[in-house]
C-alpha positions as CSV (number, residue, x, y, z in Angstrom):
1,M,6.9,-31.9,-35.2
2,A,5.7,-30.8,-38.8
3,D,6.9,-27.8,-40.5
4,T,4.3,-25.6,-39.6
5,N,5.7,-22.7,-42.1
6,L,5.3,-20.1,-38.4
7,T,7.3,-17.5,-37.0
8,L,6.7,-15.4,-34.3
9,W,8.2,-12.2,-33.6
10,G,8.4,-10.8,-30.1
11,A,9.3,-11.7,-26.3
12,G,9.0,-9.8,-23.2
13,T,5.6,-8.6,-23.1
14,L,2.0,-9.8,-21.7
15,R,1.0,-9.5,-25.6
16,S,3.4,-11.6,-26.7
17,M,2.9,-14.3,-24.4
18,R,-0.5,-14.8,-25.4
19,A,0.9,-15.7,-28.9
20,H,3.5,-18.0,-27.1
21,W,0.9,-19.4,-24.9
22,M,-1.5,-20.6,-27.8
23,L,1.4,-22.1,-30.0
24,A,2.4,-24.2,-27.0
25,E,-1.0,-25.3,-26.4
26,F,-1.4,-26.1,-29.9
27,G,1.8,-27.9,-29.9
28,L,2.8,-26.3,-32.7
29,D,6.5,-25.8,-34.1
30,Y,7.2,-22.2,-35.1
31,V,10.7,-19.9,-35.6
32,R,11.2,-17.4,-32.5
33,Q,12.0,-14.4,-33.3
34,P,12.7,-12.6,-29.7
35,I,12.6,-9.2,-30.4
36,Q,11.9,-6.2,-27.8
37,S,10.1,-3.1,-27.8
38,R,12.2,0.2,-27.4
39,T,15.5,-1.6,-28.2
40,G,15.5,-0.6,-31.8
41,E,14.9,-4.3,-32.7
42,T,11.1,-3.3,-34.2
43,Y,12.3,-0.3,-36.1
44,T,14.4,-2.6,-38.5
45,D,14.0,-2.7,-42.1
46,E,12.9,-6.1,-41.8
47,Y,10.6,-5.7,-39.2
48,L,8.8,-2.5,-40.4
49,A,8.0,-4.7,-43.7
50,L,6.1,-6.9,-41.5
51,N,4.6,-4.5,-39.2
52,P,4.7,-0.7,-39.8
53,R,3.5,-0.1,-36.7
54,H,6.4,-1.5,-34.9
55,K,4.8,-3.4,-32.4
56,I,5.0,-6.7,-31.0
57,P,3.9,-9.6,-31.8
58,T,3.8,-10.3,-35.0
59,L,2.7,-13.5,-36.6
60,V,3.7,-14.8,-40.0
61,H,2.2,-17.7,-41.4
62,G,3.1,-17.9,-44.8
63,D,1.6,-15.0,-46.4
64,V,-0.8,-14.5,-44.0
65,V,1.0,-11.7,-41.6
66,L,-1.2,-10.6,-38.1
67,V,-0.1,-8.0,-35.5
68,E,-2.6,-8.1,-32.8
69,S,-1.9,-11.0,-29.8
70,A,-6.1,-11.5,-29.6
71,A,-6.3,-11.6,-33.1
72,I,-3.5,-14.3,-33.5
73,I,-4.8,-16.5,-30.9
74,N,-8.1,-16.5,-32.5
75,Y,-6.3,-16.8,-35.6
76,L,-4.4,-20.0,-34.7
77,S,-7.2,-21.6,-33.3
78,Q,-9.1,-21.7,-36.3
79,V,-6.1,-22.9,-38.5
80,F,-4.7,-25.6,-36.9
81,P,-6.5,-28.9,-35.4
82,A,-7.3,-27.9,-31.7
83,P,-6.0,-30.3,-29.2
84,D,-8.4,-32.2,-27.0
85,G,-9.6,-30.2,-23.9
86,F,-9.4,-26.7,-25.7
87,F,-12.6,-25.0,-26.7
88,V,-12.9,-23.5,-30.5
89,P,-16.5,-22.8,-31.3
90,N,-18.3,-24.1,-34.9
91,D,-21.3,-22.4,-34.4
92,P,-22.0,-18.5,-34.4
93,A,-23.6,-18.8,-30.8
94,R,-20.6,-20.3,-29.1
95,R,-18.1,-17.7,-31.0
96,G,-20.5,-14.7,-30.0
97,K,-20.1,-15.9,-26.4
98,L,-16.4,-16.6,-27.3
99,D,-15.9,-13.4,-28.4
100,E,-17.7,-11.3,-25.6
101,W,-15.3,-12.6,-23.5
102,C,-12.3,-11.9,-25.8
103,F,-13.3,-7.8,-26.6
104,F,-14.2,-7.3,-23.1
105,I,-10.7,-8.1,-22.0
106,M,-9.0,-6.2,-24.8
107,T,-11.1,-3.1,-24.6
108,E,-12.3,-2.9,-20.9
109,L,-9.0,-4.5,-19.0
110,D,-6.2,-4.2,-21.3
111,A,-6.9,-1.2,-23.7
112,H,-8.9,1.3,-21.6
113,C,-7.0,-0.1,-17.9
114,L,-3.8,-1.5,-18.4
115,Y,-2.7,0.4,-21.1
116,V,-2.8,3.8,-19.5
117,I,-1.4,2.3,-16.2
118,R,1.5,1.1,-17.9
119,R,2.6,4.4,-20.1
120,H,2.0,7.1,-16.7
121,G,3.2,4.5,-14.5
122,D,6.4,2.4,-15.7
123,L,7.3,4.3,-18.9
124,S,6.2,7.3,-17.3
125,N,9.5,8.9,-18.5
126,L,8.5,9.2,-21.9
127,Y,4.8,9.6,-21.8
128,G,4.4,11.6,-18.5
129,E,3.2,10.9,-15.0
130,A,-0.4,10.9,-14.5
131,P,-1.0,9.3,-11.0
132,V,-4.5,10.0,-11.3
133,A,-5.3,8.8,-14.2
134,V,-3.1,5.2,-13.2
135,E,-5.1,5.1,-9.9
136,S,-8.5,5.6,-11.6
137,A,-7.9,3.1,-14.1
138,K,-6.4,0.7,-11.6
139,A,-9.9,1.1,-9.6
140,Y,-12.1,0.6,-12.9
141,F,-10.1,-2.5,-13.5
142,A,-10.9,-3.9,-10.6
143,E,-14.3,-3.2,-10.8
144,Q,-14.8,-4.4,-14.2
145,I,-13.2,-7.6,-13.7
146,A,-15.2,-8.5,-11.0
147,A,-18.3,-7.8,-12.4
148,G,-17.3,-10.0,-15.5
149,V,-16.8,-13.2,-13.9
150,S,-19.6,-12.5,-11.2
151,R,-22.0,-14.5,-13.0
152,F,-19.9,-17.5,-12.1
153,G,-21.0,-17.0,-8.1
154,G,-18.1,-19.0,-7.1
155,A,-15.6,-20.9,-8.3
156,I,-14.1,-20.5,-12.1
157,D,-12.8,-23.4,-13.9
158,T,-12.7,-21.5,-17.4
159,L,-14.3,-18.8,-19.2
160,M,-16.4,-20.9,-21.3
161,P,-18.1,-24.0,-20.1
162,E,-16.9,-26.1,-22.6
163,G,-13.2,-25.8,-21.3
164,M,-10.1,-24.0,-21.8
165,S,-10.4,-21.1,-24.9
166,A,-8.4,-18.8,-26.1
167,A,-10.3,-16.4,-23.4
168,D,-8.7,-17.7,-20.9
169,I,-5.3,-17.1,-22.6
170,L,-6.1,-13.1,-23.0
171,M,-7.5,-13.3,-19.6
172,V,-4.8,-15.0,-17.2
173,T,-2.1,-12.8,-19.3
174,T,-4.1,-9.9,-18.5
175,M,-4.0,-10.7,-15.0
176,D,-0.6,-11.3,-14.8
177,Y,0.2,-7.8,-15.5
178,A,-2.2,-6.4,-13.1
179,L,-1.3,-8.4,-10.7
180,K,2.1,-6.7,-10.8
181,C,0.6,-3.5,-10.6
182,G,-0.9,-4.1,-7.5
183,I,-4.6,-4.6,-8.6
184,A,-6.5,-6.2,-5.9
185,M,-9.1,-9.2,-7.3
186,P,-11.5,-11.4,-6.1
187,Q,-10.3,-14.6,-4.7
188,P,-12.0,-16.9,-7.1
189,L,-10.1,-15.4,-9.7
190,L,-6.8,-15.9,-8.0
191,D,-8.0,-19.6,-8.0
192,Y,-8.5,-19.7,-11.4
193,R,-5.4,-18.2,-12.8
194,A,-3.6,-20.8,-10.1
195,R,-4.9,-23.6,-11.9
196,L,-4.4,-22.6,-15.1
197,I,-0.6,-21.1,-14.6
198,E,0.0,-24.9,-14.1
199,R,-0.8,-26.0,-17.4
200,P,2.5,-27.3,-19.0
201,A,2.1,-25.0,-21.9
202,Y,1.7,-21.6,-19.7
203,K,5.5,-22.6,-18.3
204,Q,6.6,-23.3,-21.6
205,A,5.4,-20.4,-23.1
206,V,7.0,-18.5,-20.1
207,E,10.4,-19.3,-21.1
208,R,9.9,-19.0,-24.8
209,N,8.4,-15.4,-23.9
210,R,11.9,-14.5,-22.2
211,P,13.9,-11.6,-24.7
212,V,17.1,-13.5,-24.4
213,V,17.4,-17.6,-26.1
214,N,18.3,-20.0,-23.4
């Protein structure tokens, strides 16, 4: 592969998984820096100079530094040529529909629900237990994701009719964590995820997202 001048910092989270998956889908070569959250690795001077918020992932592309997973994957889709079968919209109307999916997933599902569950479930030793909030977040996630895909009325191939897109990467990685939390979802959604996680790029990203280099 040609030198793309890309470095991705971060491993071991659903958010870093998104970036590794997009890079794999596009067949892009990059330097992998598999640092993790809450290990001290995000507080080094080198990393804080890139991301003062000490979160992962962070993408460095030449002089461009991006620190939000959804922004990273959408940036990559616009800067590099898309592979066959991967949809990147050119007109504002289709871009708007793709953004609608991305913002729904990142706000209603990820930030509003999964972050609450993680903070007060998995990380309750740090942020305190809040069992009512956690159960409420799980119920809201299940309600919103079912409502979000109700328009399909049956089988779901990809969220955009034109094919695989950044929205699918966001949705599947969000579902990955939700399923670990025991959140129930409609069968068409589970079938949709089952198909997409068979993609070679997804499997490659799983390996690249491991904290320890193989």
